[in-house]
C-alpha positions in Angstrom: 0.0 0.0 0.0 1.2 3.5 -0.8 1.3 6.1 1.9 1.4 9.9 2.0 3.2 12.0 4.5 2.0 15.5 5.7 4.0 17.6 8.1 3.7 21.0 9.6 5.8 23.1 11.9 5.8 26.6 13.4 8.9 28.8 13.4 7.7 30.9 16.3 8.5 29.8 19.8 5.1 30.4 21.2 1.7 30.8 19.6 -1.7 32.1 20.9 -4.1 29.5 22.3 -6.8 30.5 19.8 -4.7 31.5 16.8 -6.8 31.3 13.6 -3.7 30.2 11.6 -3.4 27.0 13.6 -4.0 23.7 11.8 -6.9 21.7 13.1 -4.6 19.1 14.7 -2.5 21.8 16.3 -5.6 23.3 17.8 -7.1 19.9 18.8 -4.1 18.4 20.5 -2.1 21.5 21.5 1.0 20.6 19.5 3.2 22.7 17.3 5.0 20.4 14.9 3.4 17.1 13.8 3.6 14.4 11.1 0.6 12.6 9.5 0.8 9.2 7.8 -2.2 8.4 5.7 -2.8 5.7 3.0 -3.2 6.8 -0.6 -6.7 5.3 -0.9 -10.2 6.5 -1.7 -11.0 6.8 2.0 -7.7 8.2 3.1 -8.0 6.4 6.5 -6.8 3.2 8.1 -9.9 1.1 8.8 -8.2 -1.7 10.6 -7.4 -0.8 14.2 -4.4 -3.2 14.7 -2.9 -2.1 11.5 -3.2 1.6 12.6 -1.5 0.8 15.9 1.3 -1.1 14.3 1.9 1.7 11.7 1.9 4.3 14.5 4.4 2.4 16.6 6.7 2.0 13.6 6.6 5.7 12.8 7.2 6.6 16.5 10.3 4.3 16.6 11.6 5.9 13.4 11.2 9.4 14.8 12.9 8.4 18.1 15.9 7.0 16.2 16.1 10.3 14.4 16.2 12.1 17.8 12.9 13.8 16.9 10.1 14.3 19.4 7.5 15.2 16.7 4.1 13.7 17.4 2.8 11.3 14.7 -0.9 10.9 13.7 -2.8 8.3 11.7 -6.4 8.9 10.4 -8.7 6.0 11.5 -12.3 4.9 11.4 -14.8 6.4 8.9 -13.6 9.5 7.0 -16.7 11.4 8.1 -15.7 11.0 11.8 -12.4 12.9 11.2 -10.8 10.7 13.9 -7.1 10.4 14.6 -4.8 8.4 16.9 -1.3 9.6 17.6 1.8 9.2 19.8 4.7 11.4 20.8 7.9 10.4 22.5 8.7 13.1 25.1 12.0 11.7 26.2 13.3 8.6 28.0 10.4 8.3 30.4 7.2 10.1 29.2 4.9 9.3 26.3 2.0 11.3 25.0 -0.9 9.6 23.3 -3.7 11.2 21.3 -7.1 10.2 20.3 -10.0 12.1 18.7 -13.5 11.3 17.5 -16.7 12.9 16.4 -20.5 12.6 16.9 -22.2 13.7 13.8 -25.8 13.0 14.8 -27.9 14.2 17.8 -25.6 15.0 20.7 -26.7 13.8 24.2 -28.4 16.5 26.1 -25.8 16.3 28.9 -23.0 17.0 26.5 -24.7 20.1 25.2 -23.9 22.0 28.4 -20.6 22.9 30.0 -21.4 21.0 33.1 -21.6 17.7 31.2 -18.5 18.5 29.2 -16.5 19.2 32.4 -17.6 15.8 33.8 -16.6 14.1 30.5 -13.1 15.4 30.8 -12.8 14.6 34.5 -13.8 11.0 33.9 -10.7 10.5 31.8 -8.4 10.9 34.9 -10.5 10.5 38.0 -9.8 7.3 40.0 -13.3 7.0 41.4 -16.7 6.5 39.9 -18.5 8.7 42.4 -20.7 11.5 41.4 -18.4 14.2 39.9 -20.5 17.0 41.3 -19.5 16.0 44.9 -15.8 16.0 44.2 -13.5 18.9 43.5 -11.0 18.7 40.6 -9.0 21.8 39.7 -9.3 22.1 36.0 -8.0 24.9 33.8 -10.4 25.9 31.1 -10.6 28.4 28.2 -13.5 28.9 25.9 -14.1 30.4 22.5 -17.7 31.1 21.2 -18.6 32.1 17.6 -21.8 33.9 16.9 -23.1 34.5 13.3 -25.5 37.3 12.5 -28.8 36.0 11.3 -29.3 36.0 7.6 -32.5 37.4 5.9 -35.3 34.8 6.1 -37.6 35.1 3.1 -40.2 32.9 4.7 -40.2 34.9 7.9 -40.3 38.1 6.0 -43.3 36.9 4.0 -45.1 35.8 7.1 -44.4 39.2 8.7 -45.9 40.9 5.7 -49.1 38.8 6.0 -49.4 39.5 9.7 -49.0 43.2 9.2 -51.5 43.3 6.3 -54.1 41.7 8.5 -53.6 44.4 11.1 -54.4 47.2 8.6 -54.2 48.2 5.0 -52.0 51.2 5.8 -49.4 49.1 7.6 -49.5 46.5 4.8 -48.9 49.1 2.1 -46.1 50.8 4.0 -44.2 47.6 4.7 -41.9 47.4 1.7 -38.6 45.6 1.9 -35.8 47.9 0.9 -32.4 47.1 -0.5 -29.2 47.8 1.5 -27.9 50.3 -1.1 -31.2 52.3 -1.8 -29.5 55.5 -0.6 -26.2 54.9 -2.5 -25.6 56.9 -5.7 -25.5 53.9 -8.0 -28.9 52.7 -6.9 -30.5 54.7 -9.7 -28.9 52.4 -12.3 -28.5 49.0 -10.6 -28.7 47.3 -7.2 -25.5 45.7 -6.0 -25.5 42.6 -3.9 -24.4 43.4 -0.4 -20.7 42.4 -0.3 -20.9 41.7 3.4 -23.3 38.8 3.9 -23.0 39.0 7.7 -20.5 39.0 10.6 -18.9 36.4 12.8 -18.4 37.5 16.4 -15.8 35.6 18.4 -15.9 35.9 22.2 -13.0 34.5 24.1 -12.8 33.6 27.8 -9.2 33.4 29.1 -7.7 30.6 31.2 -9.4 30.1 34.5 -9.4 27.5 37.2 -12.7 25.6 37.9 -13.2 23.2 40.8 -16.6 21.8 40.1 -19.4 21.4 37.6 -21.4 24.0 39.4 -18.8 26.7 38.4 -19.1 25.5 34.9 -22.8 25.9 35.0 -22.3 29.5 36.2 -19.9 30.1 33.2 -22.6 28.9 30.8 -25.0 31.5 32.2 -22.6 34.4 31.6 -23.2 36.9 28.9 -20.8 37.3 26.0 -20.2 40.8 27.3 -18.3 39.1 30.2 -15.8 37.6 27.7 -12.2 38.8 27.9 -11.9 39.5 24.2 -14.2 40.1 21.2 -13.1 39.6 17.6 -15.2 40.5 14.5 -14.9 38.9 11.0 -17.0 40.1 8.1 -18.4 37.3 5.9 -17.5 38.5 2.4 -19.6 37.5 -0.6 -17.8 35.3 -3.1 -18.3 37.7 -6.0 -16.1 40.2 -4.2 -13.3 37.6 -4.1 -13.5 35.6 -7.3 -11.7 36.5 -10.6 -14.7 37.1 -12.8 -14.1 40.1 -15.0 -16.7 42.1 -16.8 -19.7 40.9 -14.8 -20.1 43.6 -12.2 -21.8 47.0 -12.0 -20.8 49.9 -14.2 -17.6 48.1 -15.3 -19.5 45.3 -17.1 -21.6 47.8 -19.1 -18.6 49.9 -19.9 -17.0 46.9 -21.3 -20.0 46.3 -23.6 -19.8 50.0 -24.6 -16.1 49.6 -25.6 -17.1 46.6 -27.7 -19.7 48.8 -29.4 -17.0 51.4 -30.1 -14.9 48.6 -31.8 -17.8 47.8 -34.1 -18.6 51.5 -34.8 -15.7 51.7 -37.3 -17.5 49.2 -39.6 -20.0 51.7 -41.1 -20.0 55.4 -42.1 -23.5 56.2 -40.9 -25.5 55.2 -37.9 -28.5 54.3 -40.1 -26.4 51.5 -41.5 -26.5 49.6 -38.2 -30.3 49.9 -38.1 -31.3 49.1 -41.7 -32.1 45.5 -42.6 -30.0 45.6 -45.7 -26.9 46.1 -43.6 -27.7 43.7 -40.8 -24.6 41.7 -41.7 -22.4 44.5 -40.3 -23.3 43.7 -36.7 -23.9 40.3 -35.0 -27.2 38.7 -35.1 -27.2 38.8 -31.3 -27.2 42.6 -31.3 -30.9 43.2 -31.0 -32.8 46.4 -31.6 -34.8 47.5 -28.6 -38.6 47.5 -29.1 -40.4 50.8 -29.6 -41.9 50.7 -26.1 -38.5 50.6 -24.5 -37.3 53.5 -26.7 -40.4 55.5 -25.9 -39.9 54.9 -22.2 -36.3 56.1 -22.3 -37.1 59.2 -24.3 -39.9 60.0 -21.8 -37.5 59.7 -18.9 -35.0 61.9 -20.7 -37.3 64.7 -22.0 -40.5 64.7 -20.0 -39.7 63.2 -16.6 -37.5 65.2 -14.1 -37.0 68.4 -16.0 -35.2 69.9 -13.1 -32.7 72.7 -13.6 -29.3 71.3 -14.5 -27.6 73.8 -12.1 -29.6 72.3 -9.2 -27.8 69.0 -9.5 -24.7 68.5 -7.5 -22.1 67.3 -9.9 -19.3 64.9 -9.1 -15.6 65.3 -8.2 -13.7 68.2 -9.6 -11.1 65.8 -10.8 -13.6 64.7 -13.5 -13.1 67.9 -15.4 -9.8 66.5 -16.8 -12.0 63.9 -18.6 -13.5 65.4 -21.8 -17.1 64.2 -21.3 -20.5 65.6 -20.4 -21.0 66.5 -16.7 -23.0 64.2 -14.4 -26.7 64.9 -14.6 -26.6 66.6 -18.0 -28.9 65.4 -20.8 -26.2 63.7 -22.8 -24.9 61.9 -19.7 -28.3 60.7 -18.9 -28.6 59.4 -22.5 -25.3 57.5 -22.1 -26.2 56.0 -18.8 -29.6 54.8 -20.0 -27.9 53.2 -22.9 -25.4 51.5 -20.7 -28.2 49.5 -19.1 -30.1 48.9 -22.3 -29.5 45.2 -22.8 -25.9 44.5 -23.6 -25.3 48.1 -24.9 -24.8 46.9 -28.5 -24.1 49.2 -31.5 -27.6 48.6 -33.1 -29.4 49.6 -29.9 -27.2 52.7 -29.6 -27.8 53.7 -33.2 -31.6 53.2 -32.9 -31.9 55.3 -29.7 -29.6 58.0 -31.0 -31.7 58.5 -34.1 -34.8 58.8 -32.0 -33.0 61.1 -29.6 -32.1 63.5 -32.3 -35.6 63.4 -33.7 -36.9 64.4 -30.3 -34.4 67.3 -30.2 -35.7 68.5 -33.5 -39.3 68.3 -32.3 -38.3 70.4 -29.3 -36.7 72.9 -31.7 -39.6 73.2 -34.0 -42.2 73.4 -31.1 -40.0 75.8 -29.1 -39.9 73.4 -26.2 -37.1 73.8 -23.6 -34.4 71.2 -23.3 -34.2 69.5 -19.9 -31.0 68.9 -18.0 -29.0 71.5 -20.1 -26.9 74.1 -18.3 -28.3 77.6 -17.9 -24.8 79.0 -17.8 -24.0 81.9 -20.1 -20.7 80.4 -21.3 -19.9 77.2 -23.2 -17.8 74.7 -21.1 -15.1 73.8 -23.5 -13.8 71.1 -21.1 -16.8 68.9 -22.0 -17.4 66.8 -25.1 -18.7 68.4 -28.3 -22.2 67.0 -28.1 -22.7 68.5 -24.7 -21.4 71.9 -26.0 -23.8 71.7 -28.9 -26.7 71.2 -26.5 -25.5 74.1 -24.4 -25.5 76.2 -27.6 -29.2 75.4 -28.2 -30.1 76.5 -24.7 -28.0 79.7 -24.8 -29.7 80.9 -28.0 -33.0 80.3 -26.3 -34.1 78.8 -29.6 -36.7 76.5 -28.0 -38.6 79.4 -26.5 -38.7 81.7 -29.6 -36.9 80.8 -32.8 -36.7 84.5 -33.6 -35.5 85.6 -30.1 -32.3 87.6 -30.0 -29.3 86.5 -28.1 -29.3 89.4 -25.6 -30.8 88.5 -22.3 -31.4 91.7 -20.5 -31.4 91.9 -16.7 -33.7 94.1 -14.6 -32.4 97.6 -14.1 -32.4 97.2 -10.3 -30.3 94.1 -10.6 -27.6 95.8 -12.5 -24.5 96.7 -10.6 -22.1 99.4 -11.6 -19.3 97.7 -13.5 -16.5 99.8 -15.0 -15.9 97.5 -18.0 -12.3 98.1 -18.6 -10.6 96.4 -21.5 -13.7 94.5 -22.7 -12.8 92.7 -25.9 -9.5 94.6 -25.9 -7.4 91.5 -26.7 -9.8 90.0 -29.1 -10.5 93.1 -31.1 -7.2 94.7 -30.6 -5.6 91.9 -32.5 -7.9 92.8 -35.4 -6.6 96.4 -35.6 -3.8 97.8 -37.7 -0.9 99.5 -36.0 -0.2 103.2 -36.8 0.4 106.5 -35.0 -1.7 109.6 -34.8 -2.9 112.4 -32.6 -5.7 112.5 -30.0 -8.1 114.6 -31.9 -11.9 114.5 -31.7 -13.5 112.5 -34.3 -16.9 110.8 -35.0 -20.3 112.1 -35.7 -21.6 114.5 -33.1 -25.1 113.8 -32.0 -27.5 116.4 -30.8 -26.8 117.3 -27.2 -30.5 116.9 -26.2 -30.6 113.4 -27.5 -31.9 110.9 -24.9 -29.5 108.6 -23.2 -30.3 104.9 -23.8 -28.9 101.6 -22.5 -26.8 102.9 -19.6 -25.7 100.6 -16.8 -24.6 103.4 -14.6 -21.8 106.0 -14.2 -18.2 104.9 -14.6 -16.3 106.0 -11.5 -13.6 108.7 -11.9 -14.1 109.0 -15.7 -15.6 111.9 -17.7 -16.2 112.6 -21.4 -13.4 114.7 -22.9 -15.6 117.1 -24.9 -18.7 117.7 -22.7 -17.1 117.2 -19.3 -20.1 115.0 -18.4 -19.9 111.7 -16.4 -19.1 108.7 -18.6 -21.8 106.0 -18.6 -21.0 102.3 -19.0 -23.3 100.9 -21.8 -25.2 97.7 -21.7 -23.6 95.6 -24.4 -24.4 92.4 -26.1 -22.7 89.3 -24.7 -20.1 87.8 -26.9 -21.7 85.0 -29.0 -21.1 81.6 -27.5 -18.9 79.2 -29.5 -18.2 75.6 -29.3 -14.8 73.9 -29.7 -15.2 73.2 -33.4 -16.3 76.9 -34.0 -13.1 78.1 -32.4 -11.1 75.7 -34.5 -12.8 76.9 -37.7 -11.9 80.5 -36.8 -8.3 79.5 -36.1 -8.1 77.6 -39.4 -9.5 80.6 -41.3 -7.1 82.9 -39.6 -4.2 80.7 -40.5 -5.4 80.6 -44.1 -4.9 84.4 -44.2 -1.4 84.1 -42.8 -0.6 86.1 -39.7 -3.3 85.9 -37.1 -2.7 89.5 -35.9 -3.5 90.8 -39.4 -6.7 88.8 -39.7 -9.9 90.6 -39.0 -13.0 88.4 -39.0 -16.5 89.6 -39.6 -17.6 88.4 -36.2 -14.9 90.6 -34.5 -16.0 93.6 -36.6 -19.7 93.0 -35.6 -18.8 92.7 -31.9 -16.7 96.0 -32.0 -19.4 97.8 -34.0 -22.1 96.6 -31.5 -20.0 97.9 -28.5 -19.4 101.2 -30.2 -23.1 101.7 -31.0 -24.1 100.9 -27.4 -21.4 103.3 -26.1 -22.7 106.1 -28.3 -26.3 105.5 -27.2 -25.3 105.6 -23.5 -23.0 108.7 -24.1 -24.6 110.8 -26.8 -21.8 113.4 -26.8 -18.9 110.9 -26.7 -15.9 110.9 -29.1 -13.7 108.2 -30.3 -11.1 108.9 -27.6 -13.7 108.4 -24.9 -14.6 105.0 -26.2 -10.9 104.0 -26.3 -10.4 105.1 -22.7 -13.3 102.9 -21.6 -13.0 100.0 -23.9 -9.3 99.6 -24.3 -7.4 101.7 -21.7 -4.1 100.2 -22.9 -4.4 102.2 -26.1 -4.7 105.5 -24.2 -1.3 106.9 -23.2 -2.0 109.3 -20.3 0.4 111.7 -18.9 -1.5 111.9 -15.6 -2.5 109.4 -13.0 -6.2 109.7 -13.9 -9.1 111.9 -14.6 -10.0 114.7 -12.2 -13.1 114.4 -10.2 -16.0 116.6 -10.9 -15.2 119.0 -8.1 -11.7 119.5 -9.5 -13.1 120.2 -12.9 -15.3 123.0 -11.6 -12.5 124.7 -9.7 -9.7 124.4 -12.3 -11.3 123.6 -15.6 -9.1 125.9 -17.6 -5.8 124.6 -16.2 -6.4 120.8 -15.8 -9.0 119.8 -18.5 -8.9 118.0 -20.8 -6.4 115.5 -19.3 -3.1 115.3 -20.9 -2.9 112.1 -23.0 -3.0 110.7 -26.5 -4.1 107.6 -28.5 -1.6 104.8 -29.0 0.2 104.6 -32.3 -2.0 101.9 -33.8 -5.2 103.9 -32.9 -4.0 107.3 -34.0 -2.9 106.1 -37.5 -4.9 107.7 -40.3 -7.3 105.2 -41.7 -7.4 103.1 -38.5 -9.9 100.2 -38.7 -11.3 101.0 -35.3 -11.8 104.6 -36.3 -13.6 103.6 -39.5 -15.9 101.3 -37.5 -16.6 104.1 -35.1 -17.5 106.6 -37.8 -19.9 104.1 -39.4 -21.5 102.8 -36.2 -24.9 104.4 -35.3 -26.0 105.2 -31.8 -28.2 102.2 -31.0 -28.7 100.6 -27.6 -27.9 96.9 -27.2 -31.5 96.1 -26.6 -32.4 97.5 -30.0 -29.6 95.9 -31.9 -29.9 92.7 -33.9 -28.1 89.6 -32.5 -24.5 89.1 -33.5 -25.3 85.6 -34.8 -28.5 84.3 -36.4 -30.0 81.9 -33.8 -32.1 80.1 -36.4 -29.2 79.4 -38.7 -26.9 78.4 -35.8 -29.6 76.1 -34.4 -30.1 74.3 -37.7 -26.3 73.8 -38.0 -26.3 72.2 -34.5 -29.1 69.8 -35.5 -27.4 69.0 -38.8 -24.2 68.1 -36.8 -26.1 65.8 -34.5 -28.0 64.1 -37.4 -24.9 63.5 -39.5 -22.6 62.5 -36.6 -20.4 59.5 -37.6 -20.8 56.3 -35.5 -17.2 56.3 -34.2 -17.4 60.0 -33.3 -20.6 59.4 -31.3 -19.2 56.3 -29.6 -15.9 58.1 -28.6 -17.9 60.8 -26.9 -20.2 58.3 -25.3 -17.2 56.2 -23.9 -15.6 59.3 -22.4 -18.9 60.6 -20.9 -19.9 57.1 -19.5 -16.5 56.6 -17.8 -16.7 60.1 -16.4 -20.3 59.7 -15.2 -19.7 56.3 -13.7 -16.6 57.5 -11.8 -18.5 60.6 -10.6 -21.3 58.4 -9.4 -19.0 56.2 -7.4 -17.0 59.2 -6.0 -20.2 60.5 -4.5 -20.5 57.4 -2.3 -20.4 58.0 1.5 -17.7 55.7 2.9 -16.3 57.6 5.8 -12.7 58.6 6.1 -11.1 55.7 4.2 -8.1 57.7 2.9 -6.5 54.9 1.0 -9.7 54.6 -1.1 -9.8 58.3 -1.7 -6.3 58.0 -3.1 -7.3 55.1 -5.3 -10.3 57.1 -6.7 -8.0 60.1 -7.5 -5.6 57.7 -9.2 -8.5 56.3 -11.2 -9.4 59.8 -12.5 -5.8 60.3 -13.6 -5.7 56.9 -15.4 -9.1 57.6 -17.0 -7.9 61.0 -18.2 -4.6 59.7 -19.7 -6.2 56.7 -21.4 -9.3 58.6 -22.8 -7.1 61.4 -24.1 -5.5 58.9 -26.5 -9.1 58.1 -27.6 -9.9 61.7 -28.3 -6.6 62.6 -30.0 -6.5 59.4 -32.1 -2.9 58.8 -31.1 -3.2 55.0 -31.2 -4.3 52.4 -33.7 -7.8 51.0 -33.2 -6.7 47.6 -31.9 -4.3 49.0 -29.4 -6.9 51.6 -28.3 -9.6 49.0 -27.7 -7.2 46.8 -25.7 -6.3 49.8 -23.5 -10.0 50.6 -22.9 -10.7 47.0 -21.9 -7.9 47.1 -19.5 -9.4 50.3 -18.1 -12.7 48.4 -17.6 -10.8 45.9 -15.5 -9.2 48.6 -13.3 -12.6 50.3 -13.0 -14.2 47.1 -11.8 -11.6 46.7 -9.0 -12.2 50.2 -7.8 -15.9 49.8 -8.1 -15.8 46.7 -5.9 -13.7 48.5 -3.3 -16.1 51.5 -3.2 -19.1 49.2 -2.7 -17.3 47.3 0.0 -16.4 50.5 1.7 -20.0 51.8 1.5 -21.3 48.5 3.1 -18.7 48.6 5.9 -19.4 52.3 6.6 -23.2 51.8 6.6 -23.0 49.0 9.1 -20.2 50.4 11.3 -20.6 54.2 11.0 -20.8 54.4 14.9 -17.5 52.6 15.2 -15.1 54.4 12.8 -11.9 52.9 14.1 -13.3 49.4 13.7 -14.7 50.1 10.2 -11.4 51.6 9.1 -9.4 48.6 10.4 -11.7 46.1 8.6 -11.5 48.0 5.3 -7.7 48.4 5.6 -7.3 44.6 6.0 -9.6 43.9 3.1 -7.8 46.4 0.9 -4.5 44.6 1.7 -6.1 41.3 0.9 -7.5 42.7 -2.4 -4.4 44.6 -3.4 -2.8 41.9 -5.6 -5.8 42.1 -7.9 -5.4 45.9 -8.5 -3.5 45.4 -11.8 -4.9 46.2 -15.2 -4.1 43.0 -16.9 -6.8 40.9 -18.4 -5.3 37.7 -16.9 -6.4 36.7 -13.4 -4.0 36.6 -10.5 -3.4 33.7 -8.1 -4.0 34.9 -4.5 -5.7 33.8 -1.3 -9.3 33.0 -1.8 -10.5 33.3 1.8 -10.7 36.4 3.8 -10.3 35.4 7.5 -8.7 38.3 9.2 -10.5 39.2 12.4 -10.4 42.6 14.2 -10.3 43.2 17.9 -13.5 44.9 19.2 -12.8 47.4 21.9 -15.0 47.6 24.9 -16.7 50.9 23.8 -17.4 49.3 20.4 -19.2 46.2 21.7 -22.6 47.8 21.8 -22.3 48.7 18.1 -21.4 45.1 17.2 -24.1 43.7 19.5 -26.6 45.6 17.4 -26.0 43.1 14.6 -27.9 40.5 16.8 -31.4 41.9 17.3 -33.7 39.8 19.5 -35.5 37.2 17.4 -39.1 37.9 16.4 -41.9 35.8 17.6 -42.0 33.9 14.3 -38.3 33.1 14.6 -38.4 32.2 18.3 -41.0 29.4 18.0 -39.0 27.6 15.3 -35.7 27.7 17.3 -34.8 25.2 20.1 -32.1 26.7 22.3 -29.8 24.0 23.5 -26.7 25.9 24.5 -26.0 28.7 27.0 -24.1 32.0 26.7 -26.9 33.6 24.7 -26.4 37.0 23.0 -29.8 38.7 22.9 -31.5 35.4 22.4 -28.9 34.0 19.9 -27.0 31.0 20.8 -23.4 30.5 19.5 -23.1 28.8 16.2 -19.9 27.1 17.4 -18.5 26.5 20.8 -14.9 25.5 21.5 -13.5 24.7 24.9 -10.2 23.4 26.2 -9.8 21.6 29.5 -6.4 20.8 30.9 -4.8 19.5 34.1 -1.1 20.0 35.0 1.0 18.0 37.4 4.6 18.0 38.5 6.8 15.3 37.0 8.5 14.4 40.3 5.2 13.9 42.2 2.1 11.9 42.0 1.4 9.2 39.5 4.1 10.4 37.1 6.9 10.1 39.6 9.4 7.1 39.5 12.7 5.9 40.8 14.6 7.2 37.7 12.8 10.6 37.6 14.9 13.6 38.4 13.3 16.2 40.6 12.0 19.1 38.5 9.8 22.0 39.6 8.3 22.2 36.1 4.7 21.1 35.6 3.6 19.2 32.5 0.2 19.0 30.9 -1.0 15.5 31.9 -4.4 15.6 30.4 -5.9 17.9 27.7 -9.3 17.8 26.0 -10.4 20.0 23.1 -14.2 20.0 22.5 -15.8 21.7 19.5 -19.3 21.6 18.2 -23.0 22.5 18.5 -26.1 20.7 19.6 -26.0 18.5 16.4 -22.2 18.0 16.0 -19.6 17.3 18.7 -15.9 16.6 18.2 -13.5 15.8 21.0 -9.7 15.4 21.0 -7.9 14.0 24.1 -4.2 13.9 24.8 -2.8 12.0 27.8 0.8 12.1 29.1 1.9 8.9 30.8 4.9 7.3 32.4 6.3 4.4 30.3 
């Protein structure tokens, strides 16, 4: 017969009594090093008792000849009993024998209680058969109890629902079972399984001497709060530990979106993915959503929840480095809805986008406002182009009135005096020619009794050069908003003319002319030099520190007015472009001017862009927006002060920004780009799991921040080997079994995980063991009995025994089990 050998040893000199790293044989028999000899058979045990004894004696002699005092064990009996016999040579005189067995059926009632277990141990060394309760035997004992939090019971919950509904309709309607993550930010899109299935609480009583079964009965009646130490272990769900990739939360849907991006290069137009003639482009498994689903999504996007975009609290500021739409915006909502539309295939995306643009056009034609679009007066160029286009539609106010002008006037009492200095000076100054001239009055003089129009208020410390009147700041048209592609078009046009400084676009001319007309209307007796002093003070070369105040003008008008100064060289040149525009600009208030850009034409251009967007261009912006929105959603999770997780989230944003930038700039080939994005999905899944774990821990242990932080730190160290971005899985420990010490002031928080059982739960449970925790008996009880004796005295003494004050453990019994399962291991040291 072939045999297998298993051995184990510990390098440390001393280990804890209840160390979780101990092997079951080390814990059962109190040994450190050991050797196991087992047959290589189907059962793995020695069924014949004489054969087992002979094998054990042979191994013991062999170990003795090697000057080794390692104990040797042989598995015996039926494999289900997990029984062993063993022997250890402790020198020339002492031998230690081991024996263990298990009761796997109903345990005798006497052995369910500590009193009966104490008597069982005492019977192994007592020399009398008298009643053990009348005799005193000093026995050292230590105990470890394990409590498991009750799991959700569907049957009990259903019965509770029925009972409450019979009490009243209101109670029945209000009794709705909620999910653990209902208040988490990702709950709007999916419900995550709770990563913590429960907790295991370990209560440990230290070594204590007992002199009778009555004292053991008293110990059984003690509360777990009387234990010397508490340890807490979270029971982690297997999906938080296994190596499955692409099957979890946002990460799984982002991975599908990347696959859709890969297929988007196969066609030039989105309609090609929808039409039946081109169905061979995409897989047959890529189904088109039914019209009812499309209508539901469009209703949620355009008709439900039309709250103001500015009222939504957006995500982390780190997300601005990612060129996508902000969280809560219309395009972001479109992307997130598509993420959870089946497997997010390219055909579903094309179908929903076409209907989305049709809905936009309907809103345009019916002058309906767009929901979830920023009301800001500027275009956010850090976002994706689709979001910028939607912002443009809102800024032009095209949905309210297609003929409405761009200017949005504010009430006069809301206006604050703003000395607009240098407004458009850089933009328009670059469009001017450079020459030199003198500061003479020019421009068309308007009648002095002409009514002032479009004034925002007096400009402090400035007066008109000719009339000595206070200068008024005009209300001017806002600069027309422009998206990123519009800026690029202007730059390309300027480069086509050569030097950018010599290029004067029509839009710049219109802006300058509008400002001059508004200035003339607000200051009827103004001259060109007055406009330059207000609009572009850098082009007014003054010889004094500033204009005189009105009081100074009255006293010394002849000596100090007008102020000494002149136009700059480029403004004073004969034929200056600025002067030409000034001479031809009529005095018209901004409220009476036509808009700088035609809103109808610009709106049609926006819709044309959205209708003709190429598939890969749409998918690229959707990928960036979806990653950004998913990261922002996770970053809004409340998980306490887990600093290491905050660092990982910041690192995730940096990784997202660098990887997605190559997508936007088209630096890489398609295959390499897709591979990088799939690796990014793997990293995102790891961070997503950590965030959900942190949220669950914080939710359950928010009143014990030290304990929650310690648990998450240990889990993070356990999970750390998986935080790579490779697609291949890593080999690492599959079991999380690190317990945390519960301090005294934290025990009440942990005890809250064990609520008293309900009436329906109580009648079904038969309590057979003591040491109850709010009505919950331990799921596992482990106890160690031991008796020590001096080698030179008592039954272990002999003629050849040298006197030694050191005690040895003569008898030891480890008992582990419940009311339905009991395992006992006995070790006896004898004089041979």
